[in-house]
N, C-alpha and C positions, 0 to 999 in steps of 0.2 A: 504494500500500500504506500503510495507516495503522492505528494502534491506537485502538480506540474510546474508551478512557478518557482519551486525550490531549485529547479535545474535550469533556470533561464540563462544563466551566464555560460554554461557549457553545453547545453542541449538545445539551444536555439541559434539558428544562423543569423548572425548580427546584420548581415547584408539584407536579408529579407525583412527583419524587424525594422531596419532603416527605410526599406521600401514601403512598408506598411505605414510608418510615420509620415513619409513623404506623400503618400496617397491621401492620408487624412488632412495634411496641410493644404495640398492643392484642392482637394474636394471642399474643404470648409471655406477657403478663400473664394472659390467659385460660388459656393452656396450663398454666402453673404453678399457677394457682388450681385447675384441675381435678385436678392431681396431688395436691393436698391431699385432695380427695374420694376419690381412688384409695387414699391411705394409710388413710383412715378406713373403708374398705369391705372386704368379703370376699365370696368366692364369686361368684355371678352378677352381683351388683351391682358388684363390683370390676371384672369383665371388661367390663361395660357402660361404666363410667367410663373405663377404659383406651381403649376404642374411641372415645369422645367426645373424650378428650384427644388421641389420635393424629390424628383428623380435624382437630381445631382446630390442633394444631401443624403438621401437614403442609400443610394448606391455607393457613395463615398464611405459611409459607416460600414456597410456590408463588405465592401472590398477590404477595408482596413482590418476588420475582424478576421476574415478568412486568410488574408496574407499573414497575419500574426499567427494563425493556427498552422499554416503551412511551414512557418519558420521552426516549428517544434521538431526536434530530433532526439526523442527520448528512447527508452528501452523498448517501447511498444510502437509499431507503425500505426499511423492513423489515416483513415480515409473518410470520405463524406458521401452521404446518400444524396442523389440528385434532387428528388422531390422536396426533402427538407431544406436543402440549400436554396432551391428556387423559391420556396415559400417564405424563407427568411428574408430574401431580397424584396419580395412583394410586401411583406410586413413593414420593412424599413421605409419603403416609398410611401405606402398608405399612411403610416404614422406621421411622417413629415408633412404630407399633404393635409392631413386633418389638423395638425398644429398650425400650419400657415393659413388655412382657410378661415381661421378665427380672426375677425377684424378687431381693431382697437389696440392702443398701446398703453393702457392703464396698468398699474402695478399688478392688479388681479389677473389681467389677461396675460401679462408676461409670465407670471408664476404658473398659470395654467398651461401655457405653451411649453415652458421648461419641464413641467411634470409629464406632459404628453410625450415630449421628445425623450426624456429619461426612460419612461415606460417602453417606448418604441425600441430604443437601443437594447434594453434589457430583454424584452421578449424576442427580438431578433437574435440576440446572442444565444438564449436558451433553446430557441427553435433550431438554430444551426448546430448546437451541441447535441440535440436530440437525434440528429442525423449522422452523428459521428460513428464511424465503423472502427472498432478497436476490440481486441480480444481481452476485454476487461469489463468489470462492472463499474458504472459511473455513479458516484455519490457527490453530494454537495454539503458544505458546511454553511449554514444560513447566516451566522453572525457577520462574517466578512462581506457577504453579498449585501446585507442590509446597510452596513456602514458605507460600502462603495456606492450604493444607490443614492444615499443622502449626499455624499460628496459629489457625485456626478450631477445630481439635481442642482446643487449650489453652483457648480461650474457652468451648466447650461443657463441657469438663471442669470449669472454674471455676464455671460456672453450676450444674451438677448438684451439685457439692460444697457450694456455698453453700446450695442448697436443702435439702440434708440436714442441714447443721450449724447454720444460723441458725434463729431462731424467729419466730413471728408473721408480720406483714405484711412484715417486712424480707426474709424468705427469698424471697418472691414477687418483690419489686421487684429485689433483687440478682441473683437467678437470671435474670430476664427481661432485665436489662441485659447480663449476660454472653452470653446466647443471641443477642441482637440484634447484639452485637459480632461474634460468630462468623458469623452470617448475612451481615452486610454485608461482612466481611472476605473471605469466600469468594466472594461474588458479584462485588464490584467488582474484586478482584484477578484473578479468572478473566476478567472482561470486559477488563481491561487486557492480559491475555495473548491476547486474541482479535484476530486480524489479518484484515482484509478486503482482498482484492485484486480490484478491479473487473473483471468479465468480462461483456461485452455479450451473449455467447452464452447466458448463463443468465437464466432468467425471474425477475422479482421479484414483489412482492405485487400484488394486484389494484388497479387504479387508483381504484376507487370507495371503497376503505378499509373494505370490509365485514368483512375479517378483524380489523381493529382493533376494529370495533364489537362483534363477537361475543365477542372476548377481553375487552374492557372489561366486557361484561355478565357473563361467567363470573367474572371477578375480583370484580365487585360482589356476585355471588351467594355466592362463597366468603367474602368479608368479612362479609356478612350472617349467614352460618352461624356464623362466629366470635362475632359479637355475640349471636346467639340462644343459643349455648352458654353464654356468660357470664351471660345473663339467667336461663337455667334453673338454673345453678349457684347464682346469688344467691338464686333463689326457694327452692331446696332448703335453702340455708343458713338462710334466714329462717323457713321454716315446718316443716321436717322435722328437720334436724340441730341447729339452734340451740336449745339447751335453757337458755339463760342466764336467761330470765325465770322459768322454773319453778324453777330451782336457787336463785335469789335470793329466792324467796318464803318461804324458811325461814331461821331463824337458825343452823341446823346447817351444818357444812362438808360440802359434797357434791361428789363427782367422778363423772362418768359415764365408764365404761370400756367400750371396744369392741375386741374382738380383741387384748386385752392392752395397749391404749394409751388414754390419757386423751383423750377427744374434747371434753369440756366440764367446767368447774368453776365454782363460784360464788365470790364475793368473799371469803366467810368461809373457805372452804377455802384459798384463796391466802394469806389473812392468817395462818392457822395455821402455814403453812410459810414465812412471811415472804418472799414472792416475788410476782411479778405473775401474773395469770391466764393471759396469753398464753404465759408461759414454761413453763407446765405442760402445755399442749396437745401431744399426741404423746408424752408421757413414759410410761415404764413405772411403774405405781404401786408395784411391788415395790422400785424403786430409791429411792422417796421415804418409804415407811412400813415400819416393822418391827412386825408383829403381836405381841401379848403371848404367844401360844403358840409363837412362833418359826417358824411355818409360813408359806409364801408366801401373800400375799393373793390371793384369787380375783378 
């Protein structure tokens, strides 16, 4: 009987662990970048961006989890059942979609989203573990899992709160860092709470390693999807939403407002308010300007 995480330093391939961490980093940066697009959209376009962000966030967490599992090189070979692995990916995407579909940025809403994301990551992890093929009985110690769940919830809560309260690129980097902390905390603490008791009567993975091959391919595809999502978002930023060049072509101060929020300003407008351009993005123009007729600005 042994705990998997007790062997992490000599029974995990550090290169794959690094790849898993890098996947989480790229995925979460892409996820929060896409949430900016969600904020600036409405109607069907907003629903579309929510779906893309949910797929990106869910698949990033899923890929990180299984890459970390593939890094394990213990006494017992481990494989994964395809149906459980696929279901765990669907759970991750659906959970992120449900969390993002809730409107509002109040403290209560942020806490609820953090709780949903924490539950999603936990259920995804346990579902994936349920499909683990290993010649051993699998048991869990509940205490570390409960502590890790609370720590992960606080990390996701911090990530979402920073995303709402910070401005510019800092909100994406800070939020992604908090989310990565939550993902890694929940995964590795849950793995530490996983106990394998060797049982020769149980069947393990196939000897040819085909299960690892298809799982590696699936993870690579999910990571590629994340990178494509980032590329699409960057393309839209550059050619559709980004109005900076047009705005700076005039000496007048200009601010572009969509759905009650500033989505772009030129340098002249920022100078009139004695602030930075990035600090104005996402602001309500009514909070910045007082019209001469005392009526709210349109």
